[in-house]
C-alpha positions in Angstrom: -67.3 -68.1 72.0 -67.6 -72.2 71.9 -65.2 -74.0 74.4 -61.9 -75.0 72.3 -63.0 -78.9 72.1 -66.6 -77.9 71.2 -67.3 -79.0 67.5 -69.5 -77.6 65.5 -73.1 -79.1 64.5 -73.0 -81.4 61.6 -74.1 -79.4 58.8 -75.1 -82.2 56.6 -78.7 -82.7 56.0 -80.4 -86.0 54.5 -80.3 -84.6 50.8 -76.7 -83.9 51.5 -76.0 -87.5 52.3 -77.6 -88.7 49.1 -75.4 -86.1 47.2 -72.4 -87.7 49.0 -73.6 -91.1 47.7 -73.8 -89.8 44.3 -70.4 -88.2 44.6 -68.6 -91.5 45.5 -70.5 -93.1 42.7 -69.5 -90.4 40.3 -66.0 -90.7 41.5 -65.7 -94.7 40.9 -67.3 -93.9 37.3 -64.8 -91.3 36.1 -61.9 -93.3 37.2 -63.5 -96.2 35.4 -63.8 -94.1 32.3 -60.3 -92.9 32.5 -59.0 -95.9 32.7 -60.2 -96.8 29.1 -57.4 -94.1 27.9 -55.0 -93.9 30.7 -53.2 -96.7 32.1 -52.1 -96.6 35.5 -51.5 -93.2 37.3 -54.2 -94.1 40.0 -52.9 -92.1 42.5 -52.2 -88.9 40.4 -55.9 -89.3 39.3 -57.3 -89.6 42.8 -55.7 -86.2 43.7 -56.4 -84.6 40.8 -59.9 -85.3 41.7 -59.7 -84.4 45.1 -58.4 -80.9 43.8 -61.4 -80.5 41.6 -63.6 -81.0 44.2 -61.9 -78.9 46.5 -62.0 -76.0 43.8 -58.0 -76.1 43.9 -55.5 -75.9 41.1 -52.6 -78.1 40.6 -49.1 -78.4 39.2 -48.2 -81.8 37.3 -44.5 -82.5 37.3 -43.0 -85.5 35.3 -40.8 -86.1 32.2 -42.1 -85.8 28.5 -44.4 -88.7 27.1 -46.3 -89.6 30.5 -49.6 -88.6 29.1 -50.1 -85.3 31.3 -51.8 -83.7 28.5 -54.0 -86.7 27.5 -54.9 -87.4 31.3 -56.1 -83.6 31.5 -58.0 -83.3 28.6 -59.6 -86.8 29.3 -60.8 -85.9 32.8 -62.2 -82.4 31.3 -64.4 -84.6 28.7 -65.6 -87.2 31.6 -66.6 -84.2 33.3 -68.3 -82.4 30.6 -65.9 -79.1 30.8 -64.6 -77.0 28.5 -61.1 -77.2 27.9 -58.0 -75.2 26.7 -54.3 -76.2 26.3 -51.9 -73.1 26.5 -48.4 -74.1 25.3 -46.1 -71.7 27.2 -43.1 -70.5 25.2 -40.5 -67.7 26.0 -42.3 -65.4 23.7 -45.9 -66.0 25.0 -47.4 -62.4 26.1 -50.0 -62.1 28.8 -52.6 -60.9 26.3 -52.1 -64.5 24.6 -53.5 -65.9 27.6 -56.0 -63.4 28.8 -57.2 -62.2 25.6 -56.9 -58.5 24.2 -59.3 -55.3 23.1 -59.3 -54.6 19.3 -60.8 -51.6 17.4 -64.1 -52.6 15.5 -65.8 -50.4 12.7 -69.5 -50.5 12.1 -69.8 -50.4 8.3 -73.1 -49.0 8.2 -72.4 -46.2 10.7 -68.5 -45.9 10.6 -68.6 -46.0 14.4 -65.6 -47.5 15.8 -65.4 -49.2 19.5 -63.5 -51.4 21.3 -64.4 -55.1 21.4 -63.0 -57.6 23.8 -61.5 -60.7 22.2 -61.5 -63.7 24.9 -58.2 -65.7 25.3 -57.9 -69.3 26.0 -58.1 -68.8 29.7 -62.0 -68.5 29.2 -62.5 -72.1 29.7 -63.4 -74.5 32.7 -60.0 -76.4 32.8 -56.8 -74.7 31.6 -53.8 -76.8 31.0 -50.9 -74.6 31.3 -48.5 -77.1 29.4 -44.6 -76.3 30.6 -45.5 -73.2 32.6 -41.8 -72.6 33.8 -40.8 -71.9 29.9 -42.5 -68.4 30.0 -41.3 -65.4 31.7 -42.6 -64.1 35.1 -44.8 -61.5 33.6 -46.8 -63.9 31.4 -46.9 -66.5 34.2 -48.4 -63.7 36.4 -51.3 -63.3 34.2 -52.7 -66.4 35.7 -52.7 -65.2 39.1 -55.8 -63.3 39.1 -57.6 -65.9 37.1 -56.6 -68.5 39.6 -57.5 -66.5 42.7 -60.3 -64.2 41.7 -62.1 -66.1 38.8 -61.7 -63.1 36.5 -59.4 -61.0 34.3 -59.0 -57.3 34.2 -58.5 -55.8 30.7 -58.6 -52.1 29.8 -60.2 -51.5 33.6 -63.1 -53.8 32.7 -63.5 -57.2 34.7 -64.5 -60.2 33.0 -65.7 -63.1 34.8 -64.4 -66.7 34.0 -66.5 -69.6 33.8 -67.1 -72.0 36.5 -66.2 -74.2 37.6 -62.3 -73.2 36.8 -59.4 -75.0 37.1 -55.8 -74.4 36.1 -53.5 -77.5 35.7 -49.9 -76.6 35.0 -47.3 -79.0 33.8 -43.5 -78.7 34.5 -40.6 -80.9 32.9 -37.9 -81.6 35.8 -35.5 -82.7 33.4 -34.3 -79.4 31.3 -33.9 -76.5 33.4 -31.7 -74.3 31.2 -33.7 -71.3 29.7 -36.5 -71.7 32.1 -38.2 -69.3 34.6 -39.2 -71.1 38.1 -42.3 -70.3 39.4 -42.1 -67.8 42.2 -42.8 -68.9 45.7 -46.0 -66.5 45.9 -47.3 -68.2 42.7 -46.7 -71.7 43.6 -48.4 -71.1 46.9 -51.9 -70.7 44.7 -51.6 -74.2 43.5 -53.2 -76.4 45.9 -51.3 -79.5 45.0 -48.0 -80.2 43.3 -48.2 -84.0 41.9 -45.2 -86.0 40.6 -46.3 -88.1 37.5 -44.0 -91.1 37.5 -42.9 -93.9 35.0 -45.5 -96.8 34.9 -44.7 -100.2 35.9 -43.5 -102.9 33.5 -47.1 -104.3 33.2 -48.7 -100.8 32.7 -46.0 -100.1 30.1 -46.6 -103.1 28.3 -50.5 -102.4 28.1 -49.4 -98.8 26.8 -47.1 -100.3 24.1 -49.7 -102.9 23.0 -52.7 -100.6 22.9 -51.3 -97.4 21.4 -49.5 -99.3 18.5 -53.1 -100.6 17.3 -56.1 -99.8 16.0 -57.5 -98.9 19.3 -59.4 -95.6 19.8 -60.9 -95.5 23.1 -63.7 -93.0 23.9 -65.1 -91.7 27.2 -68.5 -91.0 28.5 -69.7 -87.9 30.3 -70.3 -88.6 34.0 -71.0 -85.2 35.2 -72.0 -81.8 34.2 -70.5 -78.5 35.4 -73.9 -77.7 37.4 -73.5 -80.9 39.3 -69.8 -80.3 40.1 -70.5 -77.0 41.6 -73.1 -78.5 43.5 -70.7 -81.4 44.9 -68.1 -78.8 45.6 -70.5 -77.2 47.9 -71.2 -80.5 49.7 -67.6 -81.1 50.1 -67.2 -77.8 51.9 -69.8 -78.8 54.6 -68.2 -81.8 55.6 -67.4 -81.3 58.9 -63.9 -81.7 60.2 -63.3 -82.4 64.1 -61.1 -80.1 66.3 -58.6 -82.3 66.7 -58.1 -83.0 63.0 -57.8 -79.2 62.8 -55.3 -79.0 65.3 -53.3 -81.7 63.6 -53.0 -79.9 60.4 -51.9 -76.7 62.1 -49.3 -78.4 64.0 -47.9 -80.0 60.7 -47.9 -76.8 59.0 -46.3 -74.6 61.7 -43.6 -76.9 62.4 -42.3 -76.1 58.9 -41.4 -72.8 60.1 -38.0 -72.1 61.3 -39.2 -68.8 62.9 -41.6 -70.7 65.2 -40.2 -71.6 69.1 -38.1 -74.7 69.2 -40.6 -76.6 71.5 -42.9 -76.5 68.1 -40.4 -77.0 65.4 -38.3 -80.4 65.1 -34.5 -79.9 65.1 -34.1 -81.4 61.3 -36.6 -78.4 60.1 -33.8 -75.7 61.5 -31.4 -77.9 59.7 -32.7 -78.4 56.1 -35.5 -75.5 55.8 -35.2 -71.8 54.9 -39.1 -70.9 54.6 -41.9 -73.1 55.7 -45.5 -73.0 54.7 -48.2 -70.6 55.0 -51.7 -70.3 56.5 -53.0 -71.4 52.8 -51.3 -74.8 53.6 -53.5 -75.7 56.3 -56.5 -74.4 54.6 -55.7 -76.9 51.6 -54.8 -79.7 54.2 -58.3 -79.4 55.5 -60.3 -79.0 52.1 -58.3 -81.9 50.7 -59.2 -84.1 53.7 -62.8 -83.0 53.1 -62.9 -84.0 49.7 -61.0 -87.0 50.3 -63.4 -87.9 52.8 -66.6 -87.2 50.7 -65.2 -89.3 47.7 -64.9 -92.2 50.1 -68.6 -91.8 51.1 -67.7 -90.7 54.6 -69.4 -87.4 56.5 -66.2 -86.8 58.6 -62.6 -85.9 58.2 -60.0 -87.9 60.0 -56.0 -87.4 60.5 -55.5 -89.9 58.2 -57.2 -88.1 55.4 -54.8 -85.0 56.4 -51.8 -87.2 56.2 -53.0 -88.4 52.7 -52.9 -84.9 51.0 -49.6 -83.5 53.2 -47.1 -84.3 50.6 -48.8 -82.7 47.7 -50.0 -79.8 49.7 -46.5 -79.4 51.6 -44.0 -80.3 48.9 -44.0 -76.9 47.1 -44.1 -74.9 49.8 -41.2 -76.0 51.9 -38.1 -74.2 50.6 -35.1 -76.1 51.6 -31.5 -74.8 52.2 -28.1 -75.6 50.8 -27.5 -78.1 53.5 -30.6 -80.2 52.3 -29.9 -79.9 48.8 -26.1 -81.2 49.7 -27.3 -84.1 51.4 -29.9 -84.9 49.2 -32.8 -84.0 51.2 -35.9 -83.4 49.4 -39.2 -81.8 50.9 -41.1 -84.9 50.4 -38.5 -86.6 52.9 -39.0 -83.7 55.3 -42.8 -84.3 55.0 -42.3 -87.9 55.9 -40.4 -87.0 59.1 -42.7 -84.4 60.0 -45.8 -86.9 60.1 -43.6 -89.3 61.7 -42.6 -86.9 64.3 -45.7 -84.9 64.8 -47.9 -86.5 67.3 -51.9 -86.8 66.9 -51.6 -86.3 70.6 -55.1 -85.7 72.1 -56.5 -87.3 75.2 -58.9 -90.2 75.0 -61.4 -88.2 76.7 -61.1 -85.4 74.3 -61.4 -87.6 71.2 -64.3 -89.5 72.7 -66.3 -86.2 73.3 -65.3 -84.9 69.8 -66.5 -88.2 68.2 -69.9 -87.9 69.9 -70.3 -84.6 68.5 -69.0 -84.7 65.1 -69.2 -88.3 64.3 -73.1 -89.0 65.7 -74.8 -90.3 64.1 -71.6 -92.3 62.7 -72.8 -92.5 59.1 -71.0 -94.6 56.4 -72.9 -94.3 53.2 -71.2 -97.2 51.6 -69.1 -100.2 52.8 -65.8 -100.1 51.9 
C-alpha cells in the first residue's frame, strides 16, 4: 500500500491534454451559444456543465418564469443531445415515464406477442418538470434510470441512451398537494441548484428581446460521442491527497454521530442528519470537472469549495431549532467552509505538489 501522502502518478497523457484544451474551448462556446437565448444565470449554467461532464444529475429550484425549461432544452440543443420533457402531475404513472408492453398481432399469421413501447425516459436529457408534484411511486420510477442507466419492464432490461442526464425542477412556492422527494432519492442528484431572479439590467434585456420579433438560434457545439470522451478525461484528472482529505472533512463534519473533535458545535445544534459517502464522491468529481473546464490538470481545495453548496445543500437535514432560527443548509455550509481548516503542513503540500502538479501544466492563461 502506498504511503498516505503518496499521490498517484498523473494519468493524463499528451493526447489527453489536447482533449482538455478542446473541453475548455467547448465550454466557452457552449456558454456563448446559450447567451444568445438565456440572459444571465451564468453560475447556474456553469454548474450544469460541471454536472454534465461529471455524469451527474441536477435539481433546479426556482419560481415559475425563470426559463428553467428553456435553459435545459437549449443546453441539450447545444450539445446535440436528444431531449424529452416530462410534466409531472398527481395522476402520472410509472409506465408513463418508462414505457409499457402492449400486445401486437401479426395480421398475416395471427400470432400475438408483447412489444415494448418506449417511454419519454429514453432520451439523453430528461427534464422532470415539477418532480415534486407526482406521488413517490412515480418519482421512484426514475431511480433505476438515474443509477443504472436502464429500465426493467416485464423482467427485461432496456438500456438507456448515453450520455444520460435527469434535470428535475421544483417550485419552492406552492407546497400544498406536493410530494417532497425522499432523502434517498435526493441523494441520487449530484447538485441542487437555485435559479434566482435576474438583475435589473438582465430583466430589461429579457423584456426587450422577448416582446419583439426576435428568434435566436443556437449552434451545435459537441456531439454525444465527444461528450462521452470528455467525461472520461474528467475522470482521469488527478486529485492530490490533501484535497481528498479536505472533501472528506467537510462531509464528515456534517454528521452528528461523529465524535465531538470532528464536528463543530453548530452542527449538533442545527442538524439532524448529515451527508453520506456519495457527497464526497460528488465533491471530488465536481472539483475534477471544474478544474478541467478551466483548463487545469489538477484539483485544488478551491474547486472543492466551489461545488460544496450545490453538493451538500440537499444532503444536510436541519432540525426544528435551525428552522425556527431561519438557519438554512447554505448557511451551515458557509460556516463549515470557514471552520474546516485546509490544515496540511507546508512540507506535506510541497511533496504532494511535486508529485501531482509536476509538470505544472496550465493549458491556457486565465
